[in-house]
N, C-alpha and C positions, 0 to 999 in steps of 0.2 A: 587582693586583699589577704592573703596569706601571707605575702612578702610584706605588706605594710604593716598586721599584727606583729609578726616575728621581729622584724626591726624595731618595735614599741618595747620588746622583750616579753612578748606572750608566750606561752605555750600553745601549740596550734595543732590540731588533729585534722587531716582532710582525710576524705574517702571517696572511696569510686570503685566501680565493678574490676576493672584492670587494675589489681594489686600491684604489680612491677611497676605501673607507670606513675602511680601516685608515690609509690616509696621510693622510686626516683627524683620526682618534683619535690617531695620531703627533703630527701638529703640534699638535693642543690639548694634550696632556699635557705636551710639550715646552714650550709656551707659559707653560703655568701653574705648573709644578714646575721644569723644568730649571734656573733660575736659583738655586734653593734651594742647589743642590749641586753645579752642573754637569752636572747627568745630562742624558740627551738619548734622543727615541726616537724610530726610524725604520719606518716601516710599508712592506712588501713583499707584491707579490702573489704568492700561492702555491696550487697546489691540492694537498693532501699527498697525495689520493689517486692521485699521479702521482708513482713514485720521482723518474723524470729531474727533474720540476720541484722537486722536496726537493734534489737535488744542486747544480742551477743556483742555487737561493736560496740555499745554504749557501755557494757558492762566492761569490756577491755579498756576503754578509757577510764571510768571512774578508777579501776582497780591500779589505772598506770599512773595517772595523775591526779587522783582525786577529782572530785565534783566539778563541772564544766561551768564558768562564768557566763558562758553566751553561746549561741549556735546561730550560725548563717545557713541558711537554706538556698543553695545556690544550686541545686541537682535542676537540671533542664533537658529537655529533648524536645526538638520541632522540626518540621518541614514545610515547604507549602506546599500545598496540593487542592484540589477542588474538593469540595466537601461531598460531592455525589460519588467520587472516587474512591473514597475513603472506605476500608472493610475496618470490621468490629476489632480486628486485631491491631491495626495500625492507630485505632483510637487509643485502645488500651496502652501501646506502647510509651504513648505521650503521658496520657490521664495517670497511668501506674509509677510514674518515674516523678512527674511534677506535682501532681496533686496527692496521691495516696500516700507517696514516699516522704514527700515535705510533712504530711500531717502527722504521719506514725512515729517520723525520728523525732516533730515536736513534742508529741503526746508524750513519747518513752521518757526524754530530757525533764519535760515539765512534770511527770508524776513525780519522779526524784528529788525534784527542787521543792515540789509541795511539802514531799513527806519529809525531808530534812530540815525545812525552812529555809532555804537559801533563796538569796535574790538571785538574777538572772536576765539577760538580756536576748531576745529573738530578731534577728533580721532575716526577712526575706527577698530574694532578688526575684522581683516581677517582670511588668513591661507595661508600658502606657495603654496597651489595649483592655487593660481592666477597666477601663473608663469609658472606652468607644467600642470596643471589642475588635477583631479583625477579620475580614474574609479571608478565605485560603490557610489559614492559620486555628482553623476552629478549635480544634482540641487543646492547643496551647492558649488560646485566648480564654476557653471554660474554665481548664485547670488554675491557670494564673488568677483570674478573677475569684477562685474559690480558695487561693493563699489571700487573696487581699480580704476577703470576708473574713477568713481566719484571723488576721492581723487584726481587723478592728474589734472583733467579737471577744478574742483573748485578751485585749489589751485591758477591756473591761472587765472582764470575770477574772482574771487572773492580778491584774494592777495591783488591788489591793494586798496581794501574797507577796510583794517584791519583784515580780516578772512584766518586764516591760516587751511590747512587739511593735517593729514598726517595718517598713519596707522601702525598697529601692525602685523605680521605674526606670530604668535604663533606655535611653534609644541605642542606635548602634555603637558598639564596641566591638569592631570588625576581629573576629579568630577565623581560623581555617574551618574547623568544623561548623562554626554558624553560618561563613559566608557560602560553604557549598550546599548546603540544603536551604537556606534562604535567598541565595540570590546565585542558582546552578547555573555554572557555564558561564558567567559572568566576571570581571576583576574586580571585585570587593564592591564597596558601598561606593565608590568615588561618584560615579555619575548622579548618583540618586542625592547626594551631598548639595547640589544645587538650590535644592528645595527647604533645606535646614537654613533658620534665619541665621545662624553661625558658619552656615557654607562647610560644615566638618565635621567627620564623624569623633566621639570620645576617646579621649586618650585615658591609659588604664589607671595612672595615678591619680586621676579625678573621679574614678568610680572608689577607688581604694580610699581615697581622702574621706567619701561621704561616708561610706562604710566603717571607717574607724573612730568616726565622731559620733555615728548614732550607737555603737557600743561602747563608747566610752562613761566613765562616770559624770563627764561633765555636760551629757545628755540627760539627763536622769529625767528630765521634765518632759521630755518628749514621748510619746505613748499615741499609739493608734494611730501614725501617720504613713502615708505612702508619698516619697519624695519623688518627683520625677527629675532625671538628668540627662538631657535630649537636645539640649540647645534651643528649645522652646519649639520643637519640631510638633509635637504633638497638636500644640495649639496651632500651628501654622498649616498642616498637613492631615492630619488625622493620626499620622506617625505609625501607619499600619500598611496593608498590603490592597489598599481597594484599586491601585492603581491597575492590578492586574486582572480587572476584570476586560481588558482589551487584550487579552491575550486569545489566540486561536488556538483550535486542538493541536494542530502541530506545535505550538510552542509550549504548551502542556506536555507535549510526548518528550520535548527534548530534555525538558526539565525533569521528569519522570526518569527518565534515564541515567540523568546525571545524578540525580540524588541515589538511585538505585546502585551506582558505582561505586558512590562514597559509602553507602553503607556496607557492601560486600567488601570493600576495603578495610572497614572499620572491623567487621567481623573477622577477618583474616587476619588481624591483629590482635584480636582477644585470645585467638587459637594458638597464638606460638607461644 
């Protein structure tokens, strides 16, 4: 999505807890795509679990490039688990990023837009589970459903102020981190795609194209909508993890160990 916005000439800011990673990604995207239309990407370190960190980050953006014209809530955290195995800490790890972090970022930007009388667009990346829930990813399903409610609520409350709200509910768009936590120990999502009406996973440019449309002036009459992009999977299969009801204790043990190994590797990278 950042690449697509940059290619169209936007000045983009991306944030994440690992400042070095987002800064490197920003530099790479700008070098590869910025020359096409004068776009640029800037990386900022921010832990959106901390409201004060969000405010500091948005202060930096406003003072650097001026007021944002749009916000994409793409923060995510997820892993499969039997709900009875979850600790309160595990629940908070998801809810504080996906639900609270996205809301506080939206609120911080929204207050500024309203005070300054500016138009803006907010796009949240959700999941089809907001419509039917998902067993074994309950913290994520609850958090994403909350953002779906935020999208519909603020579309009405802030619409007359010139601030639009929409959301995208993607099916599988495989990435390394996502596959490691939602399909641990397996080779991506290939086997599951046999049940998708289009028999494939999503391609990143398809998601980017939809995001660009919803953030662009040409979609100004689209407000309060959540649009699925999953090949029709949730209509066909529910698009969730209900099939994991067939797993036994040993399967869950193996999955838990694989996810823990992935988390440990990520923590080690954050300390470098």
